[in-house]
N, C-alpha and C positions, 0 to 999 in steps of 0.2 A: 929201692932205688930205681929198679927197672920200671916199676909202676909210674914213678915220677917222670922218668924219661919218656915213657910211652905217652903220658898225658901231655908233656911238653911238645912232643912231635905231633900229636893229634891237634893240639891248639895251634901250632905253627901252620899245619896243613889247612885248618879251617880259616885262619887269618889270610893265608895266600889265596884260598878259594874265594873269600869275600872280596879281596882286592881285585882279582881277575874278573869276578862277576860285576864289580862296580864299573869296570872299564868297558863292559859289553852292553850294548844298547838293545832294547827290544825292537824287533824289526817293524817297519811300517806295514800295516795290513791293507790289502785291497778290499774294495766292496765286492760282495758276492753276487752271483747270478740271481739269487733270490732277491737281493736288494734292488738290483737293476729292474727285475720284473715288477717289483712292487712300485718302483718309481714310475714306470710306464703306465701301470694300471691306475695309479692316482692321477697322473696328468691327463690321461684319456677320459677320466670320469669327473673332471672339474666342471661344476655347473657354470655355463657361460652367461653369467648374470650381468657383467659389465666388461668394459674394454680391458681392465686389468686382468680379470680371470681368463679372458681369451688370450691375452699376451703370454701369461705364465704357462698356459696349456700348450699353445701352438709352438712358441719359441722353445719351451722346455723339451718338447718331443723332438723338435729339430736338432737340439743339442745331442740328444740320445740316438739320433739317426732313425727315429720313428716318425710315422705319419699319423695325423689325427683321424679318428674314425669318420668324421664328417668330411665331405668333399670340399674342395677349394671354394666352390661357389657358395655353399652354405656358410662356410666360415667368413667369406667376404661379406655376405648379407648380414651376418651377425655383427661384424665389425662396424659396418655402416650404420646399423640400427642403434648400436650402443655408443657411438661417437658423440662426445660433448664438445662442440666446436669452441666453446669459450673456456675449456678446462685444459691447461697445458699438459698435465699428466695423461689425460685421456687421449689427447692428440698424439703424444709420444707413443703410447701403447698401440693405438690404432694404426699409425703409419708404420710402426715396426712390423706388425702382423701383415699389413698389406704388402710391404716390401718382400717379406718371406714367402707369401703366396705367389708373388710374381705377376699375376694377371688381375690384380685387384686395385681399385682406385678409391681413395677417400676424398671427400670434398672438404678442404681446409683452406682458410683464408691465408694466403702466403704473406700478405702485408701485415696482418695481425701477428703471424708467427715471427716475421722479421723484427717487429717491435719487441718481442719477448727475448730476442737475442741481445738486447741492450740491458738485460736485467742485472741486478747487483748481487745475486746469490748464486752459489755453485749449483744448487738443485735446479733452479730455473734455467741456467745456462746449459746444464746437462740435458734436460728434457727438450728445450728449444733447439739446441744444436743437433741432437740426433733426429728429432722430428724433421728439421730442415734437410738434413742429409738423406733421410729416408725418401723425401719428396724430390730429391735432386736439386735442391736450391743451393746455389753457390755460397760458400762461407768465406768471409774475409778473415784469413788467419791472423793478420796483424791486429784487427779490431777485437776479435774473439780472444786472442791471447792476452791483450791488455785488460779486457774486462774479467777474464778468468783469473789473472794475476791479482787484480784488486779484490775480487770476491774471495780468493783463497787466503788473502792476508787477514780477512775477518773471520775465516772458518777455523774452528778449533775441534770439531767432531771428527772422529775417524771415518765415518761414513761420508761426510762432506769432502774430506781430502781424497778418499778413494774415488768418489764420483768426479773429482777434478782430474784425476789421472785418466779416467775414461774419456772425459770431455777433451782432454789434450790430444787424444788419438784422432780427433777431427782436424787437427792443424797440420800444416805442412811439416815435414821432418825438421826443418830448421827451427821453426817456432816450437814444435813439440819437444825438442831437445832441452829447452829451458826448464821443463817440468820433470825431466828424467831423474834428477837428483832427489826429488821429493819422495821417490820410492824408498830410499834408504831411511829417510826421516819417518815415514809412516810405519815401516817395519820395526823401527826402534820403539814405537809406542805400544807394541803388542805386549799383552800380559802372558806370562808363563804360568801354566797350570800343571802341578804335579811333575815338573821337570820333563813332561812328555808332550804338552800341547802349547801352541801359541795362538792367541786370538786377540782381535782388536775389540775395543770397548763397543758394546752393542751386540756382540755375538756373531751369528752366522752371516747376516747380510753384509755388514761392513767388511768382514774377513774375506768372504768370497768376492765381493766387489773390488777389494784391494788387489787380490791375486789376478783377477781378470784385467783390471786397469794396468797393473804392473807389466804383465806379459804383452798386452796389446800395445802399450806405449813403447815397450822395448822393440816390438816388431816394426813400429813406425820409424823409430830412430835407429834401428839395426844395432842396438847396444844391449848387452845382457843386463837384466835387472840386478840392482845392487842388493841382493838377498843371498845370504850365505846358505850353503847346503844344509847345515844343521837347522837354521831357521825354517827353510822350506820344508824339511821333513816334519817339523813340529806343526807348521801350518797345515800340512797335508793330513797329519794324524788327527788334528782337530776336526777337519772336514769329515774324515772317515768316521769319527766318533759320533757325528750328528746324523747318521743314516736313518735314525728313527723319526725324522721330522714328518709331519703330516700336512701342514698348511701349504697351499699352492705357492705362496711367495717364498717361504723358506726352502721348499723343495726345488724351485726354479734356481735360486741362488746356489744351492748345493750342487746340482748337476752342472751348472755353468762353471763353478770353481773346480770341480773334479775334471771336467773336460779340458780346461785350459792347462791344468797340471799334467795331463796325459799327452796332449798334442801341442807341443811348442818346440821352437828351435833353440832354446837356451838352457833350461834346467828341467830335467824330468826325474822326480823322485822314484826310486825303485821299491816296490813292495814285495815282501817275502811271505809266502804262506806255506805252512806245514801241511802236507797231505796225509791222509789216512789216520790222523789223530795220534798215533803212537806206534811202538814196536811190539811185535809178538812173534811167536813161532810161525804163525800163518802169514805174517807181514814183517819179514826180517829187514826190509830196506828202509832207510831214512829217505823220504821223498819230499822234495821241495818244488814249489812253483814260484817263478820270478816274473813279475808283470809290473805295469804301471798301476796307479791307484784305482783306475777304472777297471782293472782286470784285463787290459789289453796286452798283446804280446810285445816283447822287447827283443833286441838282438841277443845272440847266444852269449852266455857267460862262462867263465871258468870258476867253479865253486870247489873249495877245499875245506875239509874239516880240520881245524887246528886244535880242537880240544873237545873232549866228550866226558864230562865229569859230573859227579853228584856230591852230596855232602859226606858220602862214605867212600867214594872211589875217586882217586886223583885224576886218572885219565883212562877210561875204558874205551879206547879207540877201536877201530875195526880189527878183528883178529888177523886179517890178511896183511895189515900194515898199509893198505891202500887208503889214501886220504882224498883223492879227487873224485868228485861226483861225475857219473856218466849222464849225458843229456839224451833223453829219448822221449818222443811223443809229448813235447812241451813241458816235461818235468825233469828234475835232476835227482838221480838215485845213487845211493851208496849203501851197500850191505854192512850193517853194524851190529845186528842182534845176537849173533852166535856168541855164546858164553857171556852174555851181558846179564848181570844180576838184575832182578826187578827193582825198579826205583824211578825216581824223577831225576832227569839229567839235563844239563845245559850243554847244548852243542854250539860251540863257537865256530864261526865261519869266516873264511876269507873269500871275498867275491870281487871279481873284476871282469869287465867285458873282454871277450875274446879278441875283438877288434876295438881299437882305441875309440872311445866315445866320451867326450868331455861333458856332454849334456847330463849324463847319469850321475845322480847324487844319492846319498843315503846308504853307501856300501861299506862304511867304516864301522868296525866293532860290532858286527851283527851276531847275535846269538838267539837261538830258539830253544824253548823248553820242550823236552821230549819225555814221554812216559814209556818205560819198558814194562810190559805186563807179563804175567805168567799164568799158567794153569796149576792147580793144586790137586792133590789127592789125599784122601784120608787113610792113614796107615795105623796099624797096631790097635785097631778098634776092638774093644771088649767091654762086656757088661758083667758086673759082679752083683749077685743077690745074696746077702748074708744077714745075720742078726744085726739089729740096730747098734749094738755095742761092739760089733765085729769080733765077738768071742769065738765064733766058728769060722772056718775057712770059706764056707758058703759055696755057691755054684757060679762058675765063670763060663760065659758064652762068648766065643770068638765071632767077630763080625767082619764082613768083607764089603767095602764100598765099591760100587753103589747098590749092591744087592740088599734087600730088606731081610732082617733076621727073623727068627721064630718068635712066637708069642712068649712074653716073659710075665710071670705071675709074682706078685709081692703083696704082703698084708701090712697092717699097721705096726707089727713087731719087727719089721725088717727095714733094711736100707738098700738103695740101689746106687751103684757106682759105675758110671760110664766114662771110660778113658779112651783117648785117641791122640794121634799126632797128625800134624799137617805138614806135607812136604811139597815143595815147588817142583817145577819141571826138571830141575837139575838134581832132585833128591835131597836138597838141603831143607832144614826146618824153616818153616814160614810162620811169621807172627802177624796175622791180619788184625785189622782194627775192630772187627765185630765178629764174635763167636757166640751164638745163642743156641740154647736147647729149648724147643717148644713142645709142651705137652698139651694135646688137644683131645678133649673128650669126644668120643665118636658119636654118641647119641645126641648130646645137647649142643655140640659145636663150640662150647666154651673152651678157652685156651689160656695157658699161662706160659710166660717166657722167663727163662733163667739164663744167667751169664755163665759160660764155661770159663774156668780160671786155668791159667797156664803156670807151670812151675818154672824153675830156672833152666831146665832142659827143654822148655817149650813143649812139654807133654801136657795135654789138656785133660781136665777131670770135671765131671758133673756128679755131684754127690747129693742124693735125695734121701733124707730120713723120712720114710712114709708116715710114721706116727707124728712127728713134729710138724710136718707139712700138711697134716690132715685138715686142720681147721683153716689155716691160712698158708698158702693161697688156694688149696684144692677144695675146700668147703665140704669135706667128708663125702665126696661124690664118688660112689662106687661105679665100677664099669671099666670099659676098655679105653685106654688112652693111646693116641699115636705119638711116638717120640720122634721128633724131627730135628736134625742138625742143620743150622743155618750159618753160613760163613760169608762175610762180605768184606771187600777191601777195594780201594781205588786202583790197586795194581793187579787185580784179578781180571783175566779175560772174561770170565763168567762167574757169578756167585755160585755157592754150593747150597743146595737144598735137598738133603738126603733124608728120606723117611727110613729111619734106622730099624725100628721094630715097633710092635704093639705091646702095650703094657697093661695088664689087668691088675687093678688095685682093689683091695678089700679093707674096709674100715669096720670098727665095732658096730654091732647091730643096733645098739642104742643111740649111736651117733650118725650112722651112715644114712645117706639119702640116695635114692635111685634116679631122681630127675633133678635138673637144675634149670631154673628159669634164666633164660638169656636176658642180660640187661638190655634196656631199651637203647636203640642207636642214638648217638649224640646228634645225628643229622635228621632223625625222623620227626614226624609230627608229634607235638606234645598234646596231652589231654587238655580239653578246654577248662578255663578257669571260671568257676561259677562263684560270684561274689554274693555273700549272704549278709544282709543288713541285720543289725541288732534288733531283736524282737522287742517291740515297745512294751513298757511296763503296763501291767493291768490297771484299769481305772477302778476307783471305788464304786460301790453300789449307788444307785440313783438316790435312795433315801438319805444316805450320808452326804452326798453332794448338795442336795436341796437344803438339808439342815444347816450345812456350813454356809450356804449362800444367805439364808435367813439371819444367821448370826452376824454376818458381815454387814447386812443392811440395818440391823437393829439400832446402831448408834445414829444413823441418819433419821430413823423414825423417831427416836427419842429427842433429837435436835428439833425436829418439826413440832413435836408436842410441846416442848418447852417454849419455843418461839410463839406458839399460839396462846400460851398461858401468860407469859411475861411481856410479849410484844417484841418487835424488832426496832432497834434504835438506828435510824438512818439520818439523824440530824447532821452528822458530820460529813455525810457523803455529798460531794460536789460534782456536778456534771461538768465534764471536761473531755475533749476528744481523746487526749492521751489516756485518761482513766478508762474510758470505754474500750479503747484498743487493747489496754493492758489486760482487763478482765476477759475480753473476748479471746485474746491470745492464750491466757492461762486456761480458759475453758477448752479451747481447741486442743491444747496439749494433753489435757486429761482425756478428751474424746479419742485423740490419736493413740494414747496409751491403751485405752480399752480396745480399739480396733486392732492394735498389735496382737492382742491375745486371741482375737476371734478370727481374723482373716488376713491381716497383713504380715509380710515377712520382715526381717530385720533391715534389709537394704532399702525397701520401700519406705519403711517408717523413718529411717535416718534421712532420706531425701526430703520428706515432708517436714521433719524436725529442723532441718537446715534452713527452711523458710520461716517457720513459726518462731523458732528460738530467738534469732536476732531481733525480730519485731517486738516480741514480748519483753525482751531484755531492755531495749531502748525505751519503750513506752513505760515500763515499770520505773525506770530511773526518772523519767519526766513526771510520772504520777506522784512519786515520793517527794520530788522537789516542789510540786504544786501544793501538797499537803503541808509541807514545812512552811512555805510562804504564807498559806492561809492562817496557820496558827500564830504566826508573828503579827 
């Protein structure tokens, strides 16, 4: 009955843990300094082959607060040389770069550009509007608003609607307010991925453009964007997941989206990063860093640990009972390791800003996965050498980790039993995922791995019957072997690789070998493959070949003799073009057949036959028809 109750309690605890875990969300992760350094490196090394590449490089670096390695004058010369005056997109890119450089002017026909402001598509209005704004051309908000409204009514793509939000930032606050409600509509079109990400159709470019347009339009209208905190966290998580982008366009949109999420006056998602990777005796504190998605600093927070549990421990909170993290040097710290069993834990956190800040979102239900590691030692290690049937007590040698033991000798009539236990830092038995015993021949370098098995008390044993293992896997190889214990587990601070002792094995003299060829490496060069063609069959002697040829020609000789005696009847032969072509074609086929045996190959012969065959066939039919008509 107690077993049943225990099972029910355990099942109830697991169920509660699953429910609690389901209510906790994985925290938003910021980009790393390595990511930011890679972004800068890529943007600085973009080949400036056209106005678009210059735009992505210069403006992208400006967003990251970096300058281009080329000076302003060189960049201005590049912009002027790559400008295509009749291409609206090129004009947009060139004027944007010229404006960012400050002292650079590009030659653009303002009248031509003003005509583009009367376009009927969102993309053309976006490029023309911002190009005009970059040149300081006054924009009629009423007219642009009307045209943008008409173009937006025909636009069904997420990118087009996002560009419409950006274009609306060029309008006066009164006209821009008409488009502010579209932010909620576009956000509702986002696709949810794995309950963690939100993205618009088309991927990175539409999603980043939407976030940029939503925040900039909100700044113009001074109204918070109608995006919930949960939506914003998932949009941010999607952008962070795309940090591996390489193309200039995608990277430009990524850094633009991350920047606007980090620096705005409305909604700023909070990213939580676990420092140090896990808990150990050398690192007993749970350390966190809180920042924006770009890794920038945020105001101070109050961070409390509400739960610290694993699948085996209900709540292994700090032994001191203290639950609030201390804030030092930009990180939050809480000692929790003491008396914590090794395992994988979920730390549930309650986070709130020390001073009220309504901008900060993504602080509800935060939990982080924490690994508590341990060190292990090998205890009660001993090796027994006895008869293979264990009829005698044999000889037992005690071993002490990490010191190597003495040389052990065994022959094919004996067996070797190596036993040991594994204890963690607290002295409790520890069951790792991998426990191997390696036997390595000292002279040849060949080695064999065995799995050490644990019993119910977690005492490990490696049992080697030398005689039965002689052929496989040891190959009757005499000599000295090194016996090494290898222990690995994800919860270990460091794996164990203990060279326990050296073992000298002897096999029967009629089976034993002293050397062992090392098998070739799977990654080394293979021997060359020499293809041998079949040896042609031997030809018959010349005398037999000539005799056979004479025998083949004898019927033709006999035919010629008989024709000379009885004469040739050609009375029924009628000259006709089809008849001549038929006999010529037939003779040509016979000649082609002979050439095939002497010098032509099959494919060449078939090509000639494809020409001669149809001609002979058609003329043959005509010839037979002519003979039948003549007989009538």
